[in-house]
MDTraj code that builds the backbone (N, CA, C; nanometers):
import mdtraj as md
import numpy as np

residues = "UNK UNK UNK UNK UNK UNK UNK UNK UNK UNK UNK UNK UNK UNK UNK UNK UNK UNK UNK UNK UNK UNK UNK UNK UNK UNK UNK UNK UNK UNK UNK UNK UNK UNK UNK UNK UNK UNK UNK UNK UNK UNK UNK UNK UNK UNK UNK UNK UNK UNK UNK UNK UNK UNK UNK UNK UNK UNK UNK UNK UNK".split()
xyz = np.array([
    [4.9374, 27.0233, -6.7808],
    [5.0570, 27.0125, -6.7645],
    [5.0789, 26.9203, -6.6431],
    [5.1845, 26.8272, -6.6890],
    [5.2125, 26.7147, -6.5666],
    [5.3395, 26.7569, -6.5043],
    [5.3592, 26.7166, -6.3934],
    [5.4920, 26.7393, -6.2882],
    [5.5459, 26.6274, -6.2726],
    [5.6630, 26.6045, -6.2871],
    [5.7413, 26.4921, -6.2607],
    [5.8755, 26.5395, -6.1844],
    [5.8733, 26.4737, -6.0701],
    [5.9905, 26.5112, -5.9693],
    [6.1115, 26.4327, -6.0083],
    [6.2142, 26.5012, -6.0132],
    [6.3643, 26.4508, -6.0517],
    [6.4191, 26.3776, -5.9234],
    [6.3573, 26.3947, -5.8117],
    [6.4098, 26.3499, -5.6682],
    [6.3143, 26.2245, -5.6581],
    [6.3404, 26.1101, -5.6953],
    [6.2626, 25.9934, -5.6553],
    [6.2877, 25.9660, -5.5227],
    [6.1777, 25.9372, -5.4304],
    [6.1835, 25.8877, -5.2886],
    [6.2307, 25.7352, -5.2862],
    [6.3632, 25.7192, -5.2175],
    [6.3813, 25.5812, -5.2035],
    [6.2914, 25.4981, -5.1269],
    [6.2620, 25.3841, -5.1436],
    [6.1688, 25.3019, -5.0456],
    [6.2393, 25.2925, -4.9077],
    [6.1585, 25.2956, -4.8112],
    [6.2013, 25.2740, -4.6726],
    [6.2284, 25.1269, -4.6498],
    [6.3468, 25.0873, -4.6044],
    [6.3584, 24.9469, -4.5947],
    [6.2980, 24.8811, -4.4705],
    [6.2325, 24.7724, -4.4681],
    [6.1720, 24.7010, -4.3670],
    [6.2297, 24.5867, -4.3009],
    [6.2188, 24.5858, -4.1761],
    [6.3193, 24.5008, -4.0971],
    [6.2075, 24.4218, -3.9966],
    [6.2746, 24.3090, -3.9590],
    [6.2131, 24.2360, -3.8405],
    [6.2251, 24.3198, -3.7184],
    [6.1088, 24.3336, -3.6495],
    [6.1108, 24.4322, -3.5372],
    [6.0336, 24.3686, -3.4251],
    [6.0921, 24.3778, -3.3124],
    [6.0248, 24.3271, -3.1882],
    [5.9136, 24.4170, -3.1229],
    [5.8022, 24.3699, -3.1244],
    [5.6942, 24.4666, -3.0766],
    [5.6095, 24.3825, -2.9697],
    [5.5444, 24.4708, -2.8821],
    [5.4303, 24.4272, -2.7966],
    [5.2987, 24.4351, -2.8587],
    [5.2293, 24.3204, -2.8667],
    [5.0921, 24.3273, -2.9207],
    [4.9949, 24.2972, -2.8219],
    [4.8827, 24.3690, -2.8222],
    [4.7722, 24.3378, -2.7306],
    [4.7278, 24.1870, -2.7296],
    [4.6903, 24.1411, -2.6154],
    [4.6461, 23.9952, -2.6111],
    [4.5019, 23.9897, -2.6280],
    [4.4271, 24.1021, -2.6218],
    [4.2831, 24.1110, -2.6240],
    [4.2475, 24.0937, -2.7751],
    [4.1936, 24.0026, -2.8384],
    [4.1520, 23.9830, -2.9836],
    [4.0666, 24.0779, -3.0248],
    [3.9951, 24.1506, -2.9604],
    [3.9049, 24.2662, -3.0137],
    [3.9739, 24.3933, -3.0182],
    [4.1150, 24.4095, -2.9617],
    [4.1963, 24.5163, -2.9751],
    [4.3104, 24.5071, -3.0571],
    [4.3349, 24.6207, -3.1216],
    [4.4507, 24.6215, -3.2377],
    [4.5759, 24.6890, -3.1907],
    [4.5825, 24.7233, -3.0468],
    [4.6825, 24.7919, -3.0114],
    [4.8161, 24.7132, -3.0168],
    [4.9308, 24.7881, -3.0474],
    [5.0681, 24.7278, -3.0370],
    [5.1631, 24.8567, -3.0298],
    [5.2821, 24.8312, -2.9820],
    [5.3855, 24.9181, -2.9850],
    [5.5356, 24.8446, -3.0118],
    [5.6239, 24.9280, -3.0490],
    [5.7717, 24.8732, -3.0597],
    [5.8089, 24.8455, -2.9300],
    [5.9157, 24.7444, -2.9146],
    [5.9765, 24.7038, -2.7965],
    [6.0329, 24.8093, -2.7220],
    [6.1099, 24.8967, -2.7855],
    [6.2171, 24.9997, -2.7405],
    [6.1376, 25.1283, -2.6901],
    [5.9942, 25.1190, -2.7035],
    [5.9234, 25.2451, -2.6643],
    [5.8535, 25.2257, -2.5461],
    [5.8862, 25.1291, -2.4543],
    [5.8235, 25.1161, -2.3386],
    [5.9320, 25.0999, -2.2223],
    [5.8993, 25.1435, -2.0940],
    [5.9969, 25.1236, -1.9945],
    [5.9509, 24.9866, -1.9003],
    [5.8350, 24.9289, -1.9279],
    [5.7845, 24.8126, -1.8440],
    [5.8572, 24.6975, -1.9204],
    [5.8739, 24.5811, -1.8238],
    [5.9271, 24.4606, -1.8772],
    [5.8108, 24.3921, -1.9405],
    [5.6925, 24.4066, -1.8794],
    [5.5628, 24.3520, -1.9474],
    [5.4556, 24.4508, -1.9667],
    [5.4450, 24.5250, -2.0485],
    [5.3539, 24.6542, -2.0537],
    [5.2123, 24.6051, -2.0574],
    [5.1122, 24.7023, -2.0382],
    [4.9778, 24.6736, -2.0572],
    [4.9433, 24.7577, -2.1791],
    [4.8252, 24.7113, -2.2536],
    [4.7934, 24.7872, -2.3520],
    [4.7447, 24.9170, -2.3057],
    [4.7866, 25.0297, -2.3915],
    [4.7360, 25.1729, -2.3480],
    [4.6042, 25.2040, -2.4018],
    [4.5447, 25.1305, -2.4719],
    [4.4125, 25.1253, -2.5318],
    [4.2955, 25.0706, -2.4388],
    [4.3192, 24.9502, -2.4022],
    [4.2311, 24.8566, -2.3286],
    [4.2731, 24.8037, -2.1920],
    [4.4039, 24.8206, -2.1699],
    [4.4612, 24.7805, -2.0302],
    [4.4829, 24.6402, -2.0285],
    [4.4758, 24.5691, -2.1173],
    [4.4994, 24.4114, -2.1331],
    [4.6474, 24.3989, -2.1316],
    [4.6808, 24.2699, -2.0928],
    [4.8366, 24.2443, -2.0869],
    [4.8832, 24.2478, -2.2350],
    [5.0022, 24.2591, -2.2608],
    [5.0660, 24.2495, -2.3889],
    [5.1458, 24.1293, -2.4059],
    [5.1735, 24.0971, -2.5350],
    [5.2632, 23.9668, -2.5489],
    [5.3722, 24.0079, -2.6814],
    [5.4915, 23.9571, -2.6480],
    [5.5891, 23.9957, -2.7500],
    [5.5734, 23.9201, -2.8802],
    [5.5997, 23.9773, -2.9904],
    [5.6045, 23.9276, -3.1080],
    [5.6844, 23.9943, -3.2043],
    [5.7089, 23.9420, -3.3300],
    [5.8010, 24.0020, -3.4497],
    [5.6938, 24.0344, -3.5520],
    [5.7366, 24.1622, -3.5893],
    [5.6512, 24.2100, -3.7208],
    [5.7568, 24.2721, -3.8047],
    [5.7193, 24.2641, -3.9509],
    [5.8040, 24.3504, -4.0329],
    [5.7376, 24.4968, -4.0505],
    [5.8410, 24.5805, -4.0183],
    [5.8032, 24.7236, -3.9998],
    [5.9004, 24.8081, -4.0803],
    [5.8603, 24.9339, -4.1001],
    [5.9695, 25.0253, -4.1801],
    [6.0755, 25.0390, -4.0720],
    [6.2051, 25.0598, -4.1102],
    [6.3104, 25.0799, -4.0154],
    [6.3030, 25.2183, -3.9772],
    [6.3261, 25.2445, -3.8259],
    [6.3358, 25.3752, -3.7759],
    [6.4783, 25.4200, -3.7941],
    [6.4853, 25.5397, -3.8224],
    [6.6312, 25.6136, -3.8421],
    [6.6609, 25.7135, -3.7333],
])
top = md.Topology()
chain = top.add_chain()
for i, resn in enumerate(residues, 1):
    res = top.add_residue(resn, chain, resSeq=i)
    for name in ("N", "CA", "C"):
        top.add_atom(name, md.element.get_by_symbol(name[0]), res)
traj = md.Trajectory(xyz[None], top)
């Protein structure tokens, strides 16, 4: 017996989002810009400096 949902989930829109990305090439740490209080944060994983960049991410609501 197959189950089919009548309520199809709508895809989450993706938008250009400013993020902080770790400058250490061996680390994959990053965070959204609005989730830090520091003007130039350090990576919470490896403590390296972070650089500002733009990524396409799901929109937060």
